[in-house]
C-alpha positions in Angstrom: -119.3 -37.5 -51.8 -117.9 -39.3 -48.8 -114.3 -39.3 -47.6 -112.4 -42.8 -48.2 -112.0 -43.3 -44.3 -116.0 -43.4 -43.9 -116.0 -47.3 -44.9 -112.5 -48.3 -44.8 -111.7 -51.8 -45.2 -110.3 -53.9 -42.4 -106.8 -54.8 -43.4 -103.9 -56.8 -41.7 -101.4 -54.7 -40.0 -98.8 -55.3 -42.3 -98.0 -53.3 -45.5 -99.7 -49.9 -46.9 -103.5 -49.6 -47.0 -105.4 -48.2 -50.1 -108.8 -48.6 -51.5 -107.9 -49.3 -54.9 -104.6 -50.5 -56.7 -104.4 -49.8 -60.5 -101.6 -52.0 -61.8 -100.2 -50.8 -65.0 -100.1 -46.8 -66.2 -101.3 -47.8 -70.0 -104.4 -46.2 -71.5 -106.8 -48.6 -69.4 -105.0 -47.8 -66.0 -105.1 -43.9 -67.0 -108.7 -43.7 -67.5 -109.5 -45.7 -64.5 -107.4 -43.3 -62.5 -109.1 -40.1 -64.3 -112.5 -41.5 -63.2 -111.5 -42.2 -59.6 -109.6 -38.9 -59.0 -111.6 -36.8 -56.7 -113.8 -39.5 -55.5 -112.4 -39.5 -52.0 -111.1 -43.0 -52.4 -107.3 -43.8 -51.8 -105.9 -44.8 -55.2 -102.4 -46.0 -56.0 -101.2 -46.6 -59.5 -98.1 -49.2 -59.9 -96.1 -49.1 -63.1 -93.1 -51.3 -63.8 -91.5 -48.7 -66.2 -90.4 -45.1 -65.9 -92.6 -42.0 -65.6 -93.5 -40.3 -68.9 -91.0 -37.6 -68.7 -88.2 -39.8 -68.3 -89.0 -42.2 -71.2 -86.4 -41.8 -73.8 -86.0 -44.5 -76.6 -82.5 -44.2 -78.4 -84.2 -45.4 -81.5 -86.8 -42.6 -81.5 -84.5 -40.0 -80.4 -81.1 -40.6 -82.1 -82.6 -43.0 -84.8 -79.8 -45.4 -83.5 -79.9 -48.8 -83.1 -81.7 -50.7 -79.9 -80.1 -50.2 -76.5 -81.9 -53.4 -75.3 -83.2 -51.4 -72.5 -84.8 -53.2 -69.7 -87.8 -52.6 -69.4 -88.0 -51.3 -73.1 -88.4 -47.5 -72.9 -90.7 -47.7 -76.2 -93.3 -50.4 -74.7 -92.9 -49.7 -71.0 -93.5 -46.8 -68.7 -96.3 -44.1 -67.8 -98.6 -44.2 -70.9 -98.1 -47.9 -71.8 -96.9 -49.3 -75.1 -99.1 -46.8 -77.0 -97.3 -43.6 -75.8 -95.1 -43.5 -78.7 -97.6 -44.8 -81.1 -99.2 -42.8 -83.8 -102.3 -42.3 -81.7 -105.1 -43.6 -83.8 -108.4 -43.4 -82.0 -110.7 -45.8 -83.9 -114.2 -44.9 -82.8 -116.2 -47.7 -83.6 -117.2 -51.0 -81.8 -116.3 -53.3 -84.5 -112.5 -52.9 -84.1 -110.0 -52.8 -81.3 -111.2 -55.6 -79.1 -113.8 -57.7 -77.7 -115.4 -55.4 -75.1 -118.8 -55.4 -76.7 -119.0 -59.0 -75.9 -119.0 -58.0 -72.1 -120.8 -54.5 -72.3 -123.1 -55.0 -75.3 -123.0 -52.8 -78.2 -124.9 -49.7 -76.8 -123.1 -49.5 -73.6 -119.9 -49.6 -75.6 -120.9 -46.8 -77.8 -121.4 -44.6 -74.8 -118.3 -45.5 -73.3 -116.2 -44.6 -76.6 -118.0 -41.4 -76.7 -116.9 -40.5 -73.2 -113.4 -41.7 -74.2 -113.4 -39.6 -77.2 -114.6 -36.5 -75.3 -111.8 -37.0 -72.8 -109.0 -37.2 -75.5 -110.4 -33.8 -77.0 -110.4 -32.2 -73.6 -106.7 -33.0 -73.2 -105.9 -31.7 -76.9 -106.7 -34.2 -79.4 -107.4 -33.0 -83.0 -111.0 -32.0 -83.9 -110.8 -33.8 -87.5 -112.5 -37.3 -87.7 -111.9 -39.3 -90.8 -115.5 -40.5 -91.7 -116.5 -40.4 -95.3 -119.8 -39.8 -96.5 -122.0 -43.0 -97.2 -121.5 -42.6 -100.9 -117.6 -42.4 -100.9 -117.6 -45.4 -98.5 -119.9 -47.5 -100.4 -117.8 -46.8 -103.6 -114.6 -47.7 -101.7 -116.5 -50.8 -100.2 -117.6 -51.9 -103.7 -113.9 -51.9 -105.0 -112.7 -53.8 -102.0 -115.5 -56.4 -102.6 -114.3 -57.0 -106.0 -111.1 -58.4 -104.8 -112.5 -60.4 -102.0 -111.7 -57.9 -99.4 -113.9 -56.8 -96.5 -113.6 -53.1 -95.8 -114.8 -52.3 -92.3 -116.7 -49.3 -91.4 -114.7 -46.9 -89.2 -114.3 -43.6 -87.9 -110.8 -42.4 -87.0 -109.4 -39.5 -85.1 -105.6 -39.1 -85.6 -103.3 -37.7 -82.7 -100.1 -38.2 -84.3 -96.9 -39.5 -82.3 -95.8 -36.1 -81.1 -99.4 -35.1 -80.0 -100.0 -38.4 -78.3 -97.2 -37.7 -75.8 -98.3 -34.2 -75.3 -101.8 -35.5 -74.3 -100.2 -38.2 -72.0 -98.2 -35.4 -70.3 -101.4 -33.5 -69.7 -103.3 -36.6 -68.4 -100.3 -37.3 -66.0 -100.6 -33.9 -64.5 -104.2 -34.2 -64.1 -103.8 -37.5 -62.3 -101.1 -36.1 -59.9 -103.4 -34.5 -57.6 -105.7 -37.2 -56.3 -103.9 -40.6 -57.2 -100.5 -41.9 -55.8 -98.4 -42.8 -58.7 -95.4 -45.1 -58.4 -93.1 -45.7 -61.2 -90.3 -48.1 -61.5 -92.4 -50.3 -59.2 -93.3 -53.9 -60.1 -95.8 -56.1 -58.9 -94.9 -59.9 -58.3 -97.8 -61.5 -56.7 -101.5 -60.9 -56.5 -102.8 -61.6 -52.9 -106.1 -63.3 -52.4 -107.8 -64.5 -49.2 -111.3 -66.4 -49.0 -112.0 -65.8 -52.7 -111.4 -61.9 -52.3 -108.7 -59.5 -53.3 -106.4 -58.5 -50.5 -103.4 -56.8 -52.0 -100.1 -57.2 -54.0 -96.7 -58.0 -53.2 -94.0 -55.8 -54.9 -90.7 -56.7 -56.1 -89.0 -55.0 -52.9 -90.9 -57.5 -50.9 -93.3 -54.9 -49.5 -97.2 -55.5 -49.5 -99.9 -53.0 -50.6 -103.3 -54.0 -48.9 -106.5 -52.8 -50.9 -110.0 -53.8 -51.4 -110.0 -53.4 -55.2 -107.5 -54.3 -57.9 -107.7 -52.9 -61.5 -105.3 -54.9 -63.4 -103.9 -53.5 -66.6 -100.5 -55.2 -67.1 -100.0 -54.1 -70.8 -98.1 -56.1 -73.5 -94.9 -56.2 -71.5 -96.7 -57.7 -68.3 -98.8 -60.3 -70.3 -96.8 -63.2 -69.6 -96.7 -62.5 -65.8 -100.4 -61.8 -65.7 -101.0 -65.2 -67.4 -98.8 -67.0 -64.9 -100.7 -65.2 -62.1 -104.1 -66.2 -63.2 -103.1 -69.7 -63.4 -101.4 -69.7 -60.1 -104.6 -68.4 -58.7 -106.6 -71.3 -60.5 -108.7 -69.1 -62.8 -109.8 -70.2 -66.2 -108.0 -68.8 -69.2 -109.0 -68.7 -73.0 -106.5 -68.5 -75.8 -106.8 -65.5 -77.8 -105.4 -65.4 -81.4 -101.8 -64.5 -82.0 -101.1 -62.4 -84.9 -98.1 -62.7 -86.8 -97.0 -61.0 -90.2 -95.1 -58.4 -91.6 -94.9 -54.5 -92.0 -95.3 -53.4 -95.6 -93.7 -50.0 -96.7 -94.6 -48.4 -100.3 -95.1 -44.9 -101.8 -97.9 -43.2 -100.2 -99.4 -42.5 -103.5 -100.3 -46.0 -103.9 -102.8 -46.0 -101.1 -104.2 -42.3 -101.4 -107.6 -43.2 -102.8 -108.3 -45.2 -99.6 -106.1 -43.2 -96.9 -107.4 -39.7 -97.9 -110.8 -40.7 -97.2 -110.3 -43.2 -94.2 -106.8 -42.6 -92.9 -106.7 -46.0 -91.6 -108.8 -48.4 -94.0 -109.6 -51.6 -92.2 -109.4 -54.4 -94.5 -110.0 -58.0 -93.8 -109.3 -61.0 -96.3 -109.7 -64.7 -96.0 -107.1 -66.6 -97.7 -107.8 -68.7 -100.7 -105.4 -71.5 -99.8 -106.1 -71.9 -96.0 -109.0 -69.8 -95.5 -107.0 -67.9 -92.8 -108.2 -64.4 -91.5 -105.5 -61.7 -92.8 -105.9 -58.1 -91.8 -104.5 -54.6 -92.3 -103.4 -53.0 -89.1 -102.0 -49.8 -88.1 -101.7 -48.0 -91.4 -99.5 -45.0 -91.2 -100.0 -42.6 -94.1 -96.7 -40.7 -94.9 -95.2 -42.4 -91.7 -92.1 -44.3 -90.9 -91.3 -47.8 -89.8 -89.9 -48.4 -86.1 -88.4 -51.1 -84.3 -89.5 -52.1 -80.7 -88.0 -54.3 -77.9 -90.4 -56.8 -76.3 -88.4 -58.4 -73.4 -85.4 -58.7 -75.6 -86.9 -59.5 -79.0 -86.9 -56.7 -81.6 -89.9 -56.7 -83.4 -91.5 -54.1 -85.9 -94.1 -51.4 -86.0 -95.0 -48.2 -87.4 -95.4 -44.4 -86.7 -97.0 -41.4 -88.5 -96.7 -37.8 -87.3 -99.3 -34.9 -87.0 -96.9 -32.5 -88.5 -93.8 -34.3 -89.8 -94.5 -36.2 -93.2 -92.7 -38.6 -95.4 -93.6 -39.8 -98.8 -94.3 -43.4 -97.9 -97.0 -45.3 -96.1 -96.6 -48.3 -94.2 -99.1 -50.9 -92.5 -99.0 -54.2 -90.9 -100.3 -57.6 -92.6 -101.3 -59.9 -89.8 -102.4 -63.6 -89.9 -104.5 -64.5 -86.9 -104.4 -68.0 -85.6 -106.4 -69.4 -82.5 -104.9 -72.4 -81.0 -106.9 -74.9 -79.3 -106.0 -77.8 -76.7 -103.6 -79.0 -76.0 -101.5 -76.2 -77.1 -101.8 -73.1 -74.6 -99.0 -71.0 -75.3 -99.8 -68.7 -78.1 -97.5 -65.9 -76.7 -94.5 -68.3 -76.8 -95.5 -69.5 -80.4 -95.2 -65.8 -81.4 -92.0 -65.1 -79.7 -90.2 -68.1 -81.0 -90.9 -66.8 -84.5 -89.7 -63.3 -83.6 -86.7 -64.8 -82.1 -85.8 -66.8 -85.3 -86.0 -63.5 -87.2 -83.5 -61.9 -84.8 -81.3 -64.9 -84.9 -81.0 -64.7 -88.7 -80.8 -61.0 -88.9 -79.7 -59.7 -85.9 -82.8 -57.7 -85.3 -85.7 -56.6 -87.8 -85.2 -58.4 -91.3 -86.4 -56.2 -94.4 -86.8 -57.7 -97.9 -88.0 -56.4 -101.3 -91.1 -58.1 -102.3 -89.7 -59.0 -105.7 -86.8 -60.9 -104.1 -89.1 -62.6 -101.9 -91.3 -63.7 -104.9 -88.1 -64.8 -106.7 -87.0 -67.0 -103.8 -83.9 -64.9 -103.0 -82.7 -62.9 -100.0 -82.3 -59.2 -100.3 -79.0 -57.4 -100.1 -77.7 -53.8 -99.4 -77.2 -53.8 -103.2 -80.5 -54.9 -104.4 -82.4 -52.6 -101.8 -80.3 -49.7 -103.5 -81.9 -50.7 -106.8 -85.4 -50.4 -105.3 -87.8 -47.4 -105.6 -88.5 -47.5 -102.0 -85.8 -46.7 -99.4 -86.3 -48.1 -96.0 -87.4 -45.7 -93.2 -86.0 -48.0 -90.5 -82.6 -47.8 -91.3 -81.3 -50.4 -88.8 -83.1 -53.2 -90.6 -81.1 -55.9 -92.0 -81.8 -57.3 -95.5 -82.6 -60.8 -95.4 -85.2 -63.4 -96.3 -88.5 -63.6 -94.7 -89.3 -67.3 -96.2 -86.7 -68.6 -93.8 -88.6 -67.0 -90.8 -92.3 -67.0 -91.5 -94.4 -70.4 -91.3 -95.4 -71.3 -95.0 -99.1 -70.9 -94.2 -98.7 -67.3 -93.0 -96.4 -66.4 -95.8 -98.9 -67.9 -98.3 -101.8 -65.8 -96.9 -99.8 -62.6 -96.6 -98.7 -63.1 -100.3 -102.3 -63.8 -101.4 -103.6 -60.6 -99.6 -100.9 -58.4 -101.3 -102.3 -59.5 -104.5 -105.8 -58.8 -103.6 -104.9 -55.4 -102.4 -103.1 -54.6 -105.7 -106.1 -55.1 -107.5 -107.8 -52.0 -105.6 -104.7 -50.1 -105.0 -102.6 -50.9 -107.9 -98.7 -50.9 -106.9 -99.1 -52.6 -103.5 -97.9 -55.8 -105.1 -94.9 -54.1 -106.9 -91.5 -55.9 -106.7 -90.2 -52.7 -104.9 -92.6 -53.0 -102.2 -90.7 -53.6 -98.9 -91.6 -56.2 -96.2 -90.3 -56.1 -92.7 -90.5 -59.0 -90.2 -91.5 -59.9 -88.1 -94.6 -58.0 -86.5 -96.2 -59.8 -83.7 -99.0 -58.8 -81.6 -98.7 -60.7 -78.2 -102.4 -60.6 -76.9 -102.7 -62.2 -73.5 -104.7 -65.1 -72.8 -108.1 -63.9 -71.5 -109.3 -64.8 -68.0 -113.1 -65.6 -67.6 -114.8 -62.2 -66.8 -118.1 -60.7 -65.9 -120.0 -58.0 -67.7 -118.0 -55.5 -65.7 -114.5 -57.4 -66.5 -114.3 -58.7 -62.8 -112.6 -62.3 -62.6 -113.9 -65.0 -60.3 -112.0 -63.4 -57.6 -114.1 -60.7 -55.8 -113.1 -57.1 -56.5 -110.1 -58.2 -59.0 -110.8 -56.6 -62.4 -108.7 -57.1 -65.5 -108.5 -54.5 -68.3 -106.8 -53.5 -71.4 -104.8 -55.3 -74.0 -102.5 -57.0 -71.6 -105.4 -58.9 -70.0 -106.6 -60.0 -73.3 -109.8 -57.9 -73.5 -108.7 -55.1 -75.8 -106.7 -54.4 -79.0 -106.2 -50.6 -79.2 -106.2 -47.1 -77.5 -109.9 -46.5 -77.5 -111.2 -49.9 -76.1 -108.4 -50.3 -73.7 -109.4 -46.6 -72.3 -112.9 -47.7 -72.3 -112.5 -50.9 -70.3 -110.7 -48.7 -67.6 -113.4 -46.3 -67.6 -115.9 -49.2 -67.2 -114.2 -50.7 -64.2 -113.8 -47.4 -62.5 -117.3 -46.6 -62.9 -118.3 -50.1 -61.3 -115.8 -49.6 -58.3 -117.6 -46.3 -57.6 -121.1 -47.7 -57.9 -120.1 -50.4 -55.3 -118.7 -47.7 -52.9 -122.0 -45.6 -53.4 -120.2 -42.7 -55.0 -121.7 -40.8 -58.0 -119.6 -41.3 -61.1 
C-alpha cells in the first residue's frame, strides 16, 4: 500500500487539499468511505446535516408535531434519509434501482453480496425472508389471478432502532481514516479542462481534490440537478412516484408478509395502463411524517422489537415525463404542497369516505376499526389533492389487492397523503458511474441512480473500487 503523498495531485495554492471528496453521508457515501478507509488516500466526507449522534426528530422522539427543522433531522444528516427508516435490505437486483443497467446483472449480484456481508458485520439480523419455491409460486399464482405481478425478493430486516445502532458503529469505524465534516454544505462543484478539481463550501472556502464521489441524497437532489445543468451535462428524467400510504390491520396481509416480509407487487391499471406498485411495506409498524424542505409528506417504519397491530405500505403511481417538461421533482412537490395547504400537513382519510365522495372527519375516523398511528395527521379529502389519473389507478390496485388479501379494500382502511418519492434526474454516466467530467462520480438515490439502501450502498462501493483501481491500490 502506498502513502497518499506518493503521487499527489498538483493543486492550486488556495484551499485545502485531499485525494477524494465524498459529498453526502448517506449509505452510498458511507460505503465509499468504508472501502477507502485505510487505503492511504486522504479522504474527506462532507455532510450538510448533523452527525448521527446529534440527529433528533421531535416527531420520532416525542411523537409531537413537526418542528420544521432546517435541514430536516429525519431526512438529513450522517446516515442519510434511511437513518430512521425501518432498514429493509432487499437482496435482489430486480428492485431498488437501475444499477444493473451500468454494472450488469452478475457484477451487481457480487456487490450486493459484499454489501450484505458488511451490514452483517456491523450487527444486522441473520434472518432473511426468502420463502421456498413452492410457497413463493403459490403466492405468485394468487397474485396473478388478480392481475398482480409478485416480484421475487430476499429481504433482511434491520428495524428502525437497529438501523441507527448499525450506523453508529459504521460512524465509529470511519472515524479513523476519513475526515468527516457535518453541518457543512457544498454550494459549487469546480471543474477545469474537463476534470473535477474541487468544491466550494457554503462558508466560501475551497476543498481541492482529484476525485469527487457525489451522493447528494434526496435533500440535495434539487441542488445536484442545478449543478449538473450548470456544468453542461446531459440529464435524463427519472419517473416521479406519487401516491398514498395505506394502513390496515396486520392480519389482513399476514399470508404474504409472514413469508416475504415485504412483498413487492406491481399492477398496471386498467383505465390508464399506469405502473402502480407497493413500496416499503411495514408489518406491525407505524406511519410517520417527514419534512422535505418545508413540505410534510408521509412514510412508514417498523421496528425489530416494538410491534403494533397494524401494517402500512405505500401505493405509488410512477410517471415518466417527456419533453418539453423536465421538472418531475417540482411536479411532485406541487402536489405535496397542495396537501399541506388543504390539511396543514399530512391528510388521512378512510377509504370508505373517499369512495363515498366525502371528506373524513374526526367523528368518522372514530367510528372506524383502524386508529391512525400518525396522530398528527389531519382528517381530509385526498380527492382534492391527487390527480384523477393517480387516484383512479390507486383505487384499482386496492381492489386487485383485496382479491388476494381480503380486507385491503375495506371501508375502514386508512389512506394518508401524500407520499412522494423525489428521484433526481439522472446524469449521463459510464459503467462505473462517472460523469462526462473526469473523476466526478455520482452515486445513490439523490443522483437518480438507486432507490434503496442496498443499491445505494452498492453504488458507493462500486465507485470506491474504481478510485482504488485508478490509484493502483488493491481493494
